[in-house]
C-alpha positions as CSV (number, residue, x, y, z in Angstrom):
1,M,87.8,-1.4,78.9
2,N,90.3,-2.0,76.2
3,I,90.2,-5.6,74.9
4,T,93.2,-6.8,73.0
5,E,93.5,-10.0,70.9
6,A,95.8,-11.4,73.5
7,D,92.8,-11.2,76.0
8,L,90.6,-13.4,73.7
9,C,90.3,-17.1,73.2
10,L,88.5,-18.4,70.1
11,R,87.8,-22.2,70.2
12,K,85.4,-24.8,69.1
13,I,82.2,-25.1,71.0
14,E,82.2,-28.2,73.2
15,E,79.3,-30.0,74.8
16,A,80.1,-28.5,78.2
17,D,79.6,-25.0,76.6
18,I,76.1,-25.6,75.4
19,A,74.3,-24.2,78.5
20,A,76.3,-21.0,78.5
21,I,75.7,-20.6,74.7
22,V,72.0,-21.1,75.1
23,K,71.9,-18.5,77.9
24,L,73.7,-16.1,75.6
25,E,71.3,-17.0,72.7
26,E,68.4,-16.2,75.0
27,E,69.9,-12.8,75.9
28,L,70.4,-11.9,72.3
29,F,67.4,-13.2,70.3
30,A,63.6,-13.0,70.6
31,D,63.3,-16.5,69.1
32,P,66.4,-18.3,70.4
33,W,67.7,-21.7,69.4
34,D,67.2,-24.3,72.1
35,E,69.8,-26.6,73.5
36,S,69.0,-29.5,71.1
37,V,69.9,-27.4,68.1
38,F,73.3,-26.5,69.4
39,R,73.9,-30.1,70.6
40,E,73.1,-31.4,67.1
41,E,75.5,-28.8,65.5
42,I,78.5,-29.9,67.6
43,E,77.7,-33.6,67.4
44,Q,77.5,-33.5,63.6
45,R,80.6,-31.4,63.1
46,S,82.9,-34.3,62.3
47,E,80.4,-35.9,60.0
48,F,80.6,-33.2,57.4
49,Y,83.9,-32.6,55.7
50,K,85.5,-31.6,52.4
51,E,88.8,-32.5,50.9
52,V,91.0,-29.4,50.5
53,G,94.6,-29.8,49.3
54,G,94.5,-33.5,50.1
55,E,93.4,-32.8,53.7
56,S,89.9,-33.5,55.2
57,K,88.4,-30.3,56.7
58,E,85.2,-30.0,58.7
59,T,82.5,-28.0,56.9
60,K,80.3,-27.4,59.9
61,H,81.8,-24.8,62.2
62,S,80.8,-23.9,65.7
63,Y,83.1,-21.5,67.5
64,L,82.9,-19.5,70.7
65,L,84.8,-16.4,71.8
66,E,85.9,-16.0,75.4
67,Y,87.2,-13.0,77.2
68,Q,88.8,-13.6,80.6
69,G,87.1,-17.0,80.8
70,E,83.6,-15.7,80.0
71,I,81.9,-16.7,76.8
72,V,81.1,-13.4,75.1
73,G,80.2,-14.6,71.5
74,F,79.8,-17.5,69.1
75,Y,79.1,-18.4,65.5
76,L,77.9,-21.4,63.6
77,G,78.3,-21.8,59.9
78,W,78.2,-24.5,57.2
79,A,80.0,-24.9,53.9
80,I,78.3,-26.7,51.1
81,F,80.4,-27.0,47.9
82,D,81.7,-23.5,47.3
83,E,79.1,-21.7,49.3
84,Y,79.1,-20.8,53.0
85,T,76.1,-20.0,55.2
86,V,76.2,-18.2,58.4
87,M,73.7,-20.0,60.6
88,N,74.0,-18.1,63.8
89,I,76.3,-15.4,65.3
90,G,76.1,-13.3,68.4
91,I,78.1,-11.1,70.8
92,S,76.9,-10.6,74.4
93,K,75.2,-7.2,74.7
94,R,77.7,-6.3,77.4
95,Y,80.5,-6.6,74.9
96,Q,78.9,-5.2,71.7
97,G,80.5,-2.1,70.2
98,R,84.1,-3.2,71.1
99,G,85.1,-4.8,67.9
100,L,84.4,-8.4,69.0
101,G,81.8,-9.0,66.3
102,S,84.4,-8.0,63.7
103,Y,87.0,-10.2,65.3
104,L,84.6,-13.2,65.2
105,F,83.4,-12.4,61.7
106,K,87.0,-12.3,60.4
107,H,87.6,-15.8,61.7
108,L,84.4,-17.0,60.0
109,L,85.5,-15.5,56.7
110,V,88.9,-17.1,57.0
111,K,87.3,-20.5,57.7
112,A,85.1,-20.1,54.7
113,A,88.0,-19.1,52.4
114,E,90.0,-22.1,53.7
115,L,87.3,-24.3,52.3
116,Y,87.3,-22.5,49.0
117,C,83.9,-21.0,49.7
118,F,83.6,-17.8,47.7
119,T,79.9,-16.9,48.2
120,I,78.7,-16.4,51.8
121,Y,75.0,-16.0,52.7
122,L,73.2,-15.0,55.8
123,E,69.8,-13.8,57.0
124,V,69.2,-11.0,59.5
125,R,66.2,-9.4,61.0
126,V,65.4,-6.2,59.0
127,S,65.3,-4.4,62.4
128,N,68.8,-5.5,63.5
129,I,70.6,-2.4,62.3
130,S,73.8,-3.0,64.3
131,A,74.2,-6.5,62.7
132,I,73.4,-5.1,59.2
133,K,76.1,-2.4,59.7
134,L,78.6,-5.1,60.7
135,Y,77.8,-7.2,57.6
136,K,78.0,-4.1,55.3
137,K,81.4,-3.3,56.8
138,F,82.5,-6.7,55.5
139,H,80.9,-5.8,52.1
140,F,77.8,-7.9,52.3
141,E,75.0,-6.8,50.1
142,N,71.3,-7.1,50.4
143,I,70.0,-9.6,47.8
144,G,66.5,-10.0,48.9
145,I,63.8,-10.2,51.6
146,R,62.2,-13.3,53.1
147,K,58.7,-12.2,54.2
148,G,57.7,-13.4,57.7
149,Y,60.9,-15.4,58.1
150,Y,61.2,-14.8,61.8
151,Q,58.2,-15.9,64.0
152,H,58.6,-14.3,67.5
153,P,58.0,-11.5,66.7
154,L,56.9,-11.9,63.1
155,E,59.4,-10.1,61.0
156,D,61.1,-10.2,57.6
157,A,64.6,-11.3,57.1
158,M,67.1,-9.5,54.9
159,V,69.1,-12.0,52.8
160,M,72.6,-10.8,52.4
161,S,75.6,-12.2,50.4
162,L,79.2,-11.6,49.9
163,D,81.2,-12.6,46.8
164,L,84.4,-13.3,48.7
165,L,86.5,-14.0,45.6
166,N,85.4,-10.8,43.9
167,D,85.9,-8.8,47.1
168,M,89.5,-10.2,47.5
169,I,90.3,-9.3,43.9
170,E,89.0,-5.8,44.3
171,E,91.0,-5.3,47.5
172,K,94.2,-6.7,46.0
173,E,93.9,-4.4,43.0
174,G,93.5,-1.4,45.3
175,I,90.1,-0.3,43.9
176,D,88.0,-1.1,47.0
177,E,87.1,2.1,48.7
178,R,84.1,0.9,50.6
179,L,85.8,0.7,54.1
């Protein structure tokens, strides 16, 4: 199946989407977030903002990705000052390996850059090799380990970061050969 950008819809998560997002979360993660966490994220979205170029912009992001009306992915992230944290991100197992994670991640990076966030952080299970590969594709680097961070099952988290400003400068100068 060939999925094109025209086939996709990327939009903010709404209250009516929560049940489907929770179902996807349960499919993807051993220790999934429950409905109340997602509800709190979308309810608080408009309470957190930053002035950028004289305009108020939300700093809590919660987006979903649809393909032919089916929710196939989502992400949640927060901006605090000039840093951005990826709180949660996932693509349905049925749709993994088709570039949708990259598509979603590019949107996340654009949202972070629009808020002048130049360092982006995330945690990932050390066993989640496919996610780690995706993050490395976007030039994230391992900056540490959080021992026993995940509880079900007990597992360490790799802490990764991206210096977005430095990465953009390197690409503009043509010296970035990591892709």
